[in-house]
N, C-alpha and C positions, 0 to 999 in steps of 0.2 A: 589644673583640673585633673581629677583622678576617677575615670569611669571604671565601674566594677564589671568590666568585660575583658575577656581574654583575646589573645591574638587570633584564635580561630574565628571568633565572632567578627572581628575587624576584617579578616580575610573573606568571610562569608558576605559581609556587606559590599566588599569590593567586587565579588563574583556576581552579586545582584545588580551591579551597575553604578555603584556610588564611588566618587573620587574620595581621596583622603580628606579633603576639606568637607565634603558633603557628609562623610561618615561621622566626623567629630562634631559637626553642627547638629546632626540628627541625634547623636548620643547625648549632646548637651541639652537639647530640648526635652529629651526623655527624662533626664536627670533633674532639670531645674523647672520644667513646666513652661508656661507662656512667657515669652520674652520679646522685647523690642530688638531691632537689628543691632543697636549699639551694645545691648546686653549680651546678645549672641556672640558678637565679635569678641567681647571681653571674656566671656565664659569659655568659648571654644578656642581662644587664641588664634582667631582668623583675622587677618588684616581687614580693617574697616572698608578699604577700597575694594575688597573682593566679596564681602559678606552678602551684599544684595544679589550679586550674581549667583552665589552659592544657594541662597534661600529661594530664589526664583527657580533654579534648576530642581531643587528638592520639591517644590510645589508642582512643577511640570511632570516630574517623575512619580508623583503621587505619594510622597513621604511626609508632607506637612500641609497644613492649612494656614491661611492668612486672615486675620481679623483686621479689615481695612480701617484706617483711621490716621490721626496725627498725634503720635506716630503709629504706624501699623504694628500689630503684634503677631507673633508666630508661635504655633504650637504643633507638636509632632502628632501624626496619626499613630494609632496603635500599631505595633509590629505586625500583628495578625492582619490588619487591614492593609498595611503597606505591602506585605508579602502577597496577599491576594491580588492586589493591583499589578504587581510585578508579574505574577503568574498569568494573569489575564492578558497582559500586553505580550508576554512571550508566546502564549497560545495563538494570539492573533498573528504574530510574526511567523510562527511555524506554519499556520494555514496559508499565509501569503507565500512563503517559500515553497510549500507543497504545490500550490497552484501553478507557480512559475515552473517548477520541475516537471509537473505532469502535463500542463497545457502547452508549454513552449519548448522545453528541452527534450522531453521524451519523444515527441514526434520527429524532432531533428535527428535524434539518435536512431530511431527506427527507419526513417527515410534514407539516411546515409549509411545505414548498416555499420555503425561505429563500434559494435560489440567486438572487443579485442580477441576474445577466444570463444567463439561459438562452438558448441560441441556437436559432433556427429559420431554416433556409435553404430557399429554393426553388432546386432544381438544374435547370439547363437544358442540354440536349445530352447525348448518350450518353457522351462522353468525360469530362465532369465528374462524371456519375453513377458511372461505373466507377472513377474516381480516388477518390471518396469511399468507395465500397464497399470497395475494396482497403485504404484507410486504416483503416476500421472493423474489417475482418476481421483485419488485422495486429495490432490491439490486443486481440483476444479472448483471454481467459484462462480463462473458466468456461463460457460458454454462447453458442451462436449459434442463433437461430430464424429460419427462412426460410419465408415463404409466397409461393409463386410462381404467380400466375395466368398463363394462356396468353399474355396480351398482353405479359407481361414475359419471355417465353421467351429472347429474344436476350440480355438482361441476365443471366438466370440461367445460360445456357450458358457465358457468359464469366466468371462469378463462381464457380460451383460447383467447377470443377477445383482451386481453391485450398483447398477444405475438406479434402481428403485429408491435408494436412499438419497441420491442426488436430486431427484424430483422434489423430495420433501424440503431440501435446502434451497430451492429456487434456481437450480442449475437447469439451463435450457439444453435438453438432450435431443439430438436428431440422429436417427439410425436409418441407414440405407442398406438394404439387403439385396443380394443378387438372387435372381430367380423369383420364386413365389414365396410368400410369407408362410404358406403351409409347410414348406420345406424346413422351416426354422422352429416352429412351435410357438404358439401364442403365450405359453407360460413364462418365457424368458423376456419377452418384449412387450407384454400387454401394458397399456397405459402410457407408452412412450410415443413420440412423434416418429412414425415409421413409414418409409416408402419402399417400393420395389423397383428394381431395374433388371432388365433381361440380361444385359452383359455389363461387366465391370472389369477394367484393366487394372488389376491391383486393388488395394484398399488401404485403410489406415484409421488412426484415431488422432484427433486434433483437440487439444485442451486449451481453452481460453485464448486461442489464437497465438499462443506463446511457445508451444512445443508440439511436436507431431511424431507419431510412429507410423512408418509406411511399410507395407509388405507386398511382395511380389511372389508369385508361385504358380503352380499348376496342379491339377488333379486334387489331392486331398491334403496338401500341406504347403506352407509358405517356404520358398527357397531362399529368400532374402528378406531380412527384417532390419530396418534402419530407424533409429531414433535421433532427433535433432531439435535444437532450439535456435537454429540459424534463422534470422529474420526472413531472409529471402526464400529459403526452402519452406518454411512454415506458411508463408503467404501464398506460395505456389500451390501447396497442398490444400489450403483453405479455398482458394479460387477454383481449383479443380473439383473439390467436393461440392461447392455451390453450383457449378455447372452440371454435375451429375444429378444433384438434387432437383434442379429446375427441369431436367429432362426425364425425370422418373415418374412413376405412377403412384398416386396417393392410395393408401390402403383403406378400404372401407371396413369399419369395425362391425362385428356382429351385434 
């Protein structure tokens, strides 16, 4: 038997999950059309003792169909149909793998803090802080939490205008400001979920519960700004924000 296919095609069939016997049987059916098992064995040079196992495997994998009878006859599915079946099965496997990774392994990873190299950075200078803030906000998909003490007003005023676009993308944005909303100006936070709190020990920005920027300071500027994606630190920041949020005052809109 001389199939007009190259080694690359045979390697491709192997990568799609066919054994050597399955590949030659499928190619033989494409070349010769409908055949009985004995004809397949002869045409593909596959031992008759193995040919039924090979044919049944090809049917199970979606590469051929069987016309039942005495004897049964076998015919190849088109390469396009067979490939779509392989692709569909692979997509289902990928979804199953993803579910296992997300639903079972990821919670274990986060619970036990198995991240090998969590990052903790101390940021110096307003330019580096704003650059990191923009990077964080640009990656937000689900939720942004902002706690803005008065000493971080300059940073907040330069960051909050970006939040209007996130609302359009379905990102849940919560902003907690120190003092009165009148001190901040409605133009930069109008349309967001905003609350007021009389006092606030530090502040920060939390994105999707995965990374946080925390800042401490006094008077009119932060003295220490820290960014981290450490699971425990981010969880602590998120829990603290939620505590502040629950004990804050809802803002009545005009």
